[in-house]
N, C-alpha and C positions, 0 to 999 in steps of 0.2 A: 715674537719677542725680540725683534731685531733693532729696537730703538737704540740710539746712541748711548743712552744712560746705562745700558747693560753691557757695553763693550769695555774690555780691559783698557784699551787706549784712551777712552774718554775718562775713565776713573783715574788713570795715571796722570793725564794732563791736569785734571782738577787738583789732584794731590800735590802736583808740582807747582801749583799756583797759576796755571794757565787759564785764561778767560776770566769772566766776571762772576762765575758761579762757584769759586773756590770756597771750601768750607773748612773750618778749623779742624785740627786733628781730633780724632775720636778719643774722649777721655777713657782711662781705664775704669772698669767697673760699670760700663754701659750695660743696661739690661739686655738680655738676649732678645726680648720681644721687640726691641727697637732697632736691631742691627740690620734688618732689611733696608733701612734707610741709609745705611752707610754708602750704598752705591748711587743714591738718588741725587739728581741734579735738577730737580724741579724748581722753577722760579717761585719766589715768595715775596718779592718786593711789594710795597704798597701800591706803586704805580701799576704793576702787573695785575694785582688783585682788583683794582678799580677798573682797569681796561677789560679784564676778563669777565666782569660781571655786567658789562654794558653791551649794547648793540646786538642783541639777540632778537630774532623774530618772535613775536608772541606765539604761545602755544594755542592750538585750536581749542575751542570750547564745546564743539559738538560731541555729544556722548554717543557711544555705540548702541546699536539695537540689542535687545535681549538675545542672548545666545540660545541656540537650539537646545543645548543641554540643560539650561537653567531649570525648567519645570521638572525634568527628570531628577536632577540633583536635589531639588526641593522635596520630591517624594521620597527619596532615599533618606534625607534628614528626618522626615516625618516618621518613617518606619523606626529609625533609631530612637527618636524622641519618645515614641509610645512604649519602648522597652524600659526606659529609665526615667519615669516621672519623678519630679521633685529633686533631681540630682543635676549638678553642673558637670557637663561633659567637655573635656579639653582635648582637642585633636590637632597636634602640630603638623606642619608640613615637613619640618626638618631644616637644618642649617645647610649652608654650603660645606662641602667636604674637601679638605686639602688633598691634592694629588701629589704635589712635590713642592716643598718650601712655601712660596707665596703664590702658587698657581692652584686653582681649584678645578675639580671635575665639573663638567656641565651639570647644572642642578636638575634633580628629578625629585618631586615631592613624594612623600609616603603615599602609597596607593589608597589607604583609607581616607586620607585627607583629600586627595584628588577626586575620589569617588563621591564624597559628600559635597564638594564645592563645584566640581566641573572644571577646575583649573588643571590644564596639562602643561606641556612644554616646560619652560624654565621660569615660570611665574613665581614670584614672591618667596624666596628663601626666608626662613625664620618666621613665616606667617603661622598663625594659630587660629583655628576655628573654635569658638566657644559657644556651646548651646546652654543658654541660661534658663533655668527652670521657671515656669509660670504656673498659675493655677491650671488645673487640668482642663485641656481643651481651649485654653486662652492664648496659646502660642501661635507660631507661624502655621498657616494652613490648617488650623484647628488642632495642632499638636500640643505638647506639654512644654515647649521651649521656644525661645527666640534665638536665632542664630546671628552671630556677629563674627566677621572675619577681621582679625587684627593683623596688620602688616605695616612694614616700614615703607612709607612713600619716599621716592627719591627726592633729594633736596633740590630746591630751585636753583636756577643758574646764577642767582645772586649770592649763592653760598659757596664757600671754598670746597665743600665736599663734592660739588659738581665736577671739578677738575682734579682734585687732590686725593680722592678716595678711590683707589684702584679696584676695590671690591664692590662698592655700592654707588660710585659716582657715574652719572649718565655719560660723561665724556669718555669714560673707560668701557662701560658695559652696554651702553645704548639705553634708549628709553624703556620704561615700564609703565604699566597702566597706573593711573592715579586712583585714589580711593573712590572718587565719583565715577570714574569709568568702570571700575570693577563692580560697583554697586549697580550701575545700569546694565552691565553685561550679564551679571549672574542673578540679578534681583535678590541680592544678599547684602544685608547691612554691613558696613565696614567701620573700622575705628583705627586709631593710631596705635602702633605696637607699644608705644610708651605707656599706654593706659592698660596694658595687659595685666600687670601685677595686681592692680586694684580690682580689675574685673574677676580675676581668679580667686583672690583671697577675701573678697567682701563677704561677710557673714558666714565664712567657711568654718566648719567644725563638726563635732560629733552630732549626729542626728538626735540622739537622746536628750541633748541639752538645747535643742532648737537650732543647731547649725545646719548648713547646707553641705551635703556629702559631695565630694569631688571624685569623678572618675577620669583617669588620664590614659591616653594612648602612650604607653611608656616606651623608653629606649628609642625614641625618634629624635628628640631634641633634649640634650642634657640640661639646658637652661630651664626648659619647662619642667623637667623632672625635679630639678633643684627647687624651683619655685613652689611646686605643689607639695613636695616633701617637707619643705620648711614650714609651709602653712599648716600641714598636718601635725608636725612636731609642736609648733607654737600653740595649737588648739587641742593638744592631747589626744589626737586621733591615732589609733593603733595602726602602725605602718605595715605590719604583717597582714593584717586583715585587709588593709587598703590595697596591697599587692594583688590579692585575690579579686577584689572589685575591679581593679584595672584590667586584669586578665579577662574578665567577663566582657568588658568593653571591646578589647581587641578581638575576642571571639565573635561578638555580635557584628562587628564591622566586617570581619572575614566572611561570616555566614550570609551577610546581606548581599554578597556578590555571587552566591551560588546560582541565583536566577538572574539572567541578564534581561534588562528591559529593551524595548525596541531600538532606542538610540544606541545602546551598547552593542547590539547585534550588528547594526550598520557599521560601527567602528571595527568590529571583528572582521567583517567582510572586506573592509578596506585594507586592513592589515594583511589579510590573507592574499588579496590581490597583489599588493606590493611585494609580498614574499615570493609569490609565483614568478613575478617579473625578475626578482633577484636570482632565482634558480635558472631562468633563461640566460641571464647575464653570465652566470658561472659557466654554463655549457659553452657559451661563445668564447670563453677565455681558456678552455681546457688545452688547446694546442700550446699556448704560452706556458700554462702550468706544467705541462709535460717537459718542456725544454728548460725549466727553471729548477735550480737545485733545491729551492724551498717552494715547490709547486703548491703545497697546501696554503701557503701565505698568499699566493696569487688568487686561489679560490676564495679565501677569506676576504681579501681586499675587494674582489669583484662584487661579492655580496654586500659588503659594508657600504661601498659606493652607492649601490641602489637603495640601501636602507636610509642613508642620509639624504639621498635625492628625493625619495618619495615619502619618507616618514620622519620621525624624530630621531631614531637611532636603532640600534639592534635591540631586540627584546631580551637578549641574553648573548653571551659570548658564543660565536659560531663554532660548531664542530665541523671541521673540514678534514676528514680522516681518510687517508688512502692506505690501501693494503692492510697490514696488520694493525695499524693505528685504529682502524675501524672496529677493532675488538675492545678498544678502551672506551668505556661508556661515556666519559666526559673528557674526551681528548680536545683540549682547547689550545695546546701549544702550537699546533698547526705549523710545524717547522720541518715536516717531512717532504720527501719527494712524491711526485705523482707519476707513476709508471703506467705505460699504455695498457698493460695487462692487469692492472689493479681494478678493484672496485673502489669507488669514492663514496663514502657515507657522508652526506651533507645534511646536517641538522641545524636549521637556521630559522630565524623569524624577524620580521620587521616590526618595530614598535611605531604605531601611528602617532601623530602629534597629540592625540588625546590620551596616549599612554597605553592603549590596548595593543596587545601583541599576538601575532601568529606564532605557531610552533610546528614546523613541517620537516619531515625527514624523507629523503629519497636516497637510494643506494644505486649509483649509476656505474655502468661499465665504461671505464675511461676510453677504451678502444672503440666504443660505440656498439659493441656486441658482447653479450654475456657468453662466457664459456659454459660448457655443459654442467660442470659442478657448481658454478656460480648461479646459473639459472635454476638448478635443482634446489639449492638452498633458498634463493630468492622466492621461488614459487611457494615453498613451504611457509615462509613468513607472510607472503601475500594472502595465502589461504587462511592463515591464523588471523590476520587483520580483518578479512571478510567475515570470519566467524564471529569476531568481536562486534563488528558492525551489525550483524544479524541479531545478536543478543541485546543490542541497545534499543530498548523499547520503553516508552512511558509506563511506569509501574514496576519495571524490573529493578533489581538492585545494581548499584554501581559496580560492585564486585563481580557481577555476572559477566560483564564484558571481559574482564581479565580471565576468568575461569574458562570461558569459551575459547579464547585465543590460545591459552597455554595448553589446553587439551589437544588442539590440533598439532601443536609443536611436539608434544609428548608422543603422539601417535607416529609422527614422521621420524622422530629420533629412534623410536622402537623399530619401525620398519627398516631403517638404515642400519640396524644392529649396533647402535651406539650406547643404548642403556645397559648398565651392568647388571640389572635385575629385571624380572618380568614387568610389563607395563603397569599392571595393577599395583604392584608394590612400589614402583617408582612414583606414581601419582598420588599415593596415599599420604596423609599428613605426616606419617613417620618416615616416608621415603623422600620424595621431592628430588630424586636424582636428576630429572630432566632440567631442573632449574640451574644446573651447572652452566648451561649455555644460554640462559636468559634469566639472570638474577633480579631484574628490575620489574616494576609493575607495568601494566599495559596501558593505564590511563591516568590522567590527572586533569583537574579543572583548569581552565584557561581563561584569561581575561586581562586585567591590568598587570598582573604578575604572571610570568610564564607558568609557575606553579601556583595558581590562584587559590584563594580561599584556604590557605595552608593552616590557619588557626581554627578552622571549623571542627566541631566535634565529630568523633568517629561515626556516631550514629547518623550524622547527616552527610558524611563524606563516603568513606569506604562502605559502610553499611547503609548508606542512604538510598532513597528511592529516586530513580531517574524521573525528571519532571521537565515539562515544556519550558524552554528558555535556558536550560543548562548548556554550557559549551565546554567540551573536554576533548582530550586527545585519545586516539587509539594507536598504539605504537609497539607492536610486538617486534622481537628481533631474535637473531641467533648469532652467537659470537664464538668462533673457534680460533683460539689463539695459536700462534706459531709454536709455542712451547707446550701445547696441550697434547700430551702423549696418549690420552685416552681415546683419541679419534684418529682415523687413517690420515696419512700425510696429505692427501688431496684436499681435505677439509681445512687444513691449518692455514691460518692467516686470512681467513675470510670472515668478515663481519657484515651482517645485513640488518637494517632496520627500516621499516616503512611506517611513517607517522602521518596521520591526517587529523584535521581539526573538525570536530563534529558538533552540530547544533541539534539539540532535541526539539522536535516539534510534535504537535498532537498527532500528526500523520506518520511519525517515525523519525529516524535520524537523517540528517542532511549532511553530506560531506562538503564542507565549505571549501576544501582544497582539491576538489575533484578536477579542476582545470589542469592540474599537474599530473601527467601520466603515471599510472601505477602498474598496469599490466606490462610484463617484460617486452612483449612485441611492440606495444605502444611506446614504451620508453625508448627502444631502439629507433623506431621511426621518428619520434620527436627529436632525438639527438641528431639523427642523420639530416634533418631539416635545418639544423643550426650550424653544424660544423662537420668537417671530415678530418678526424685526427690522424688518419694514416695517409692523407694526401690523395685519396682516391677521388 
């Protein structure tokens, strides 16, 4: 944002009457919404407008081939369609979100929208997918709905918006796909966003009087919420009952992602591969991290650079926790030092361009060698992870993975004399003393969201049955804080977590992240092949 119009000197010159772009003084009472224009020096003469709209090369007319994801997204829409016959389904992508004043975050659509359309990256803020009910079986692919994607197509170069709209003008943000291009790419009907209100409100109303019921993915786009709620109020629909209907749609969209299709599994593998490369990048930067007063930021930056180079972004804020910071479960400040005798807990994931993310944790000895006590704790966590992996079988319950992992940790804590009560009492439902040092769960589903399928019902998630196509993490840990007086001093300030991304297959679990060493000897050998932190 280093353009001249943003500099104080340019503003001062204009205010003083310098140049041809001088503007009259701002009148008192100017609305706050227009005051960002007070610094603007954009040209607006008729001569400029005429010249700006001419002499542009014509846009290409060749349409893209159908995307690989298109038939998979169509099948996902079909599954949702079959759950809600006769009802209009409204799934927004979400709007741009302001980061600071008039600058926005990079756009990321809601995962439910992206899953049903196949659109990733930063496509189409404000877009809304509408599934319009049809006669049973008369919709797309034999479903109960026809799908239309409503979005705002960028204005042509003969429009002032092309160069004057910093949020939506192509001169400012670059080109986006046209409606025809999106239709060809996704095999999905498209329409102008200006037609959305009519599409949502047409014949809407209470079912008992012949109206069409609307279900909305709420709290994604406030404009869509307001549009649907206004329609409901105007047609006498019970808002409280509608909230429950909307919640069922969110639940269904979340549960739809519990089983990944073949295309999604490919995306997960790509995200994991990029993440493994990011871990390699971090190890190569450890010497600089050790020498920097905020070495954790060096670690964070090294991984982020790889995430942007190979993917869309981070799947979540990186945890780059050294020393005692590794005992803070969600340490994302990353402003601490990295000392040579520390363990570095790195919890990080690359989000692919398709928005699927990995989620991997390794706990690395910054010196390249684990101390005896570090190795002892690390091995206990590794054994717990292996026990969880062994428990992951098609037909087992999701919760069995956690139970197997924490049982190992409880036994080690007991053997080390850290439990304040006998083991049987500690692991009983009324005890749980061992959870002092591992209060989190061992697994969560993984996909478009790092904690995917979060709105799924308990009976399909925690109490659910593991099935082929599920992708989830296994991530036990032990965390002994410096201030924890319940453990011997040698344990204090050590945090260890090992996390891998697991694909369930008919033949058993597959560790997607196995390319990243886990065994302590293998970790040390791997690190030695990348850098020598002590100068040896």
